[in-house]
C-alpha positions, -999 to 999 in steps of 0.1 A, spaced: -754 444 -873 -735 473 -858 -761 480 -831 -761 444 -819 -738 432 -792 -748 396 -796 -767 379 -824 -776 341 -823 -790 325 -855 -807 291 -852 -782 278 -826 -782 241 -818 -759 225 -793 -756 190 -778 -732 178 -750 -720 144 -742 -712 113 -762 -732 84 -775 -762 74 -755 -753 101 -729 -755 129 -755 -781 155 -746 -797 181 -769 -793 213 -748 -800 243 -771 -826 239 -799 -829 264 -826 -821 295 -805 -823 329 -824 -818 360 -803 -805 395 -808 -792 416 -779 -786 453 -787 -755 471 -775 -758 485 -740 -788 463 -730 -791 444 -698 -808 410 -704 -818 385 -677 -818 348 -688 -844 329 -667 -859 294 -667 -862 262 -648 -831 242 -638 -818 223 -668 -834 246 -693 -801 256 -709 -795 290 -694 -759 286 -684 -751 267 -717 -766 295 -737 -745 321 -717 -713 300 -723 -722 298 -760 -725 336 -762 -691 339 -745 -675 315 -769 -668 289 -742 -691 264 -759 -692 260 -797 -726 252 -812 -731 222 -835 -749 244 -860 -761 280 -863 -742 312 -859 -730 332 -829 -719 368 -837 -705 388 -809 -695 424 -813 -697 420 -850 -674 389 -851 -686 355 -862 -671 332 -836 -673 302 -859 -646 318 -880 -620 318 -852 -597 290 -842 -592 283 -805 -563 307 -800 -580 335 -819 -612 329 -799 -594 330 -766 -578 364 -776 -611 378 -787 -628 367 -755 -600 381 -734 -605 416 -750 -642 418 -756 -660 396 -731 -659 397 -693 -671 366 -676 -683 363 -639 -690 328 -625 -710 317 -595 -680 300 -579 -655 329 -584 -627 308 -601 -599 327 -585 -564 313 -584 -558 305 -547 -521 310 -548 -524 345 -562 -533 377 -543 -563 397 -553 -540 421 -573 -523 392 -591 -557 375 -599 -570 407 -615 -537 415 -634 -536 379 -648 -557 384 -680 -537 415 -688 -504 398 -683 -515 369 -705 -525 393 -732 -491 411 -730 -507 444 -719 -487 472 -704 -493 484 -668 -512 453 -658 -508 458 -621 -516 495 -622 -548 488 -641 -556 459 -618 -552 481 -587 -575 507 -602 -602 481 -608 -599 468 -573 -603 503 -560 -633 507 -582 -650 476 -567 -642 488 -531 -612 465 -524 -584 490 -524 -574 478 -489 -573 441 -499 -549 441 -528 -524 417 -512 -549 393 -496 -553 358 -510 -587 344 -518 -588 323 -486 -584 355 -466 -614 372 -483 -651 368 -477 -674 353 -504 -686 388 -514 -650 401 -515 -639 371 -537 -668 379 -561 -657 415 -562 -622 404 -572 -637 381 -599 -657 411 -612 -626 433 -612 -608 406 -632 -637 404 -657 -638 442 -663 -601 450 -662 -597 446 -701 -627 470 -704 -649 445 -723 -679 456 -744 -699 426 -730 -702 414 -695 -718 380 -688 -726 366 -654 -737 331 -644 -757 332 -611 -732 357 -597 -749 358 -563 -756 321 -560 -730 315 -533 -737 347 -514 -761 358 -487 -789 381 -496 -773 414 -484 -739 406 -500 -756 394 -532 -775 427 -534 -743 447 -532 -728 426 -560 -758 432 -582 -757 469 -575 -720 468 -586 -727 449 -618 -755 473 -629 -733 504 -619 -705 490 -641 -729 484 -669 -743 519 -667 -710 537 -662 -691 519 -690 -719 514 -715 -713 476 -715 -739 450 -725 -749 428 -695 -762 393 -698 -772 377 -665 -783 342 -658 -804 340 -626 -831 319 -610 -843 351 -592 -871 368 -611 -869 399 -590 -833 403 -601 -841 395 -637 -868 423 -636 -840 448 -629 -828 441 -665 -841 459 -696 -855 426 -708 -861 390 -696 -855 361 -719 -871 328 -707 -858 293 -717 -876 260 -713 -862 227 -725 -835 245 -746 -859 267 -764 -869 304 -761 -903 306 -743 -906 343 -742 -887 374 -751 -903 403 -734 -894 437 -719 -894 437 -681 -914 462 -661 -891 488 -647 -906 509 -618 
């Protein structure tokens, strides 16, 4: 288990209530080794984002086990799960999720402040420098371009130095050139820090940059194959 960043065992998950309840994930078993980059692909509605959120502990399965960095998430209450996620998992969303009334620096420092970490602002500034935004520390999200906002979101995700980085369509709201620079940044961070990267994307060319593609269809694994790396 020590060489696995993420291990899913027969995971089932349904969302909604009553007649509106939908079976999203159906018997998912998947191992992701430490340091691997995995692209999750599949048709719209196949369960990609739900699977990613389950890996990140943002959705709890109805049955099965989710083991992340050696910890069984089912054994954690909500507070413990939030603390674990804050330390070990960095999450990047398509729509940035920045706090509009906070500067870039304050947004990045926020998870460290919530965790009671020392030198939150110094570490936040270092991460913003690392993603190329050293001159934008005191700008608010509305004063930043989409690509800059996503860089702030990435800096916020990596500031705790997580072992695992998950990204849900991180280029979905960006133009092609800006999206390409964001992907380059994510893979550079994965390489330089030895993190595990799990990426949801509809772009097969992007998924092929990963060590492996995992395909979902109707909530089930369709294939689990190594991508071809030129």
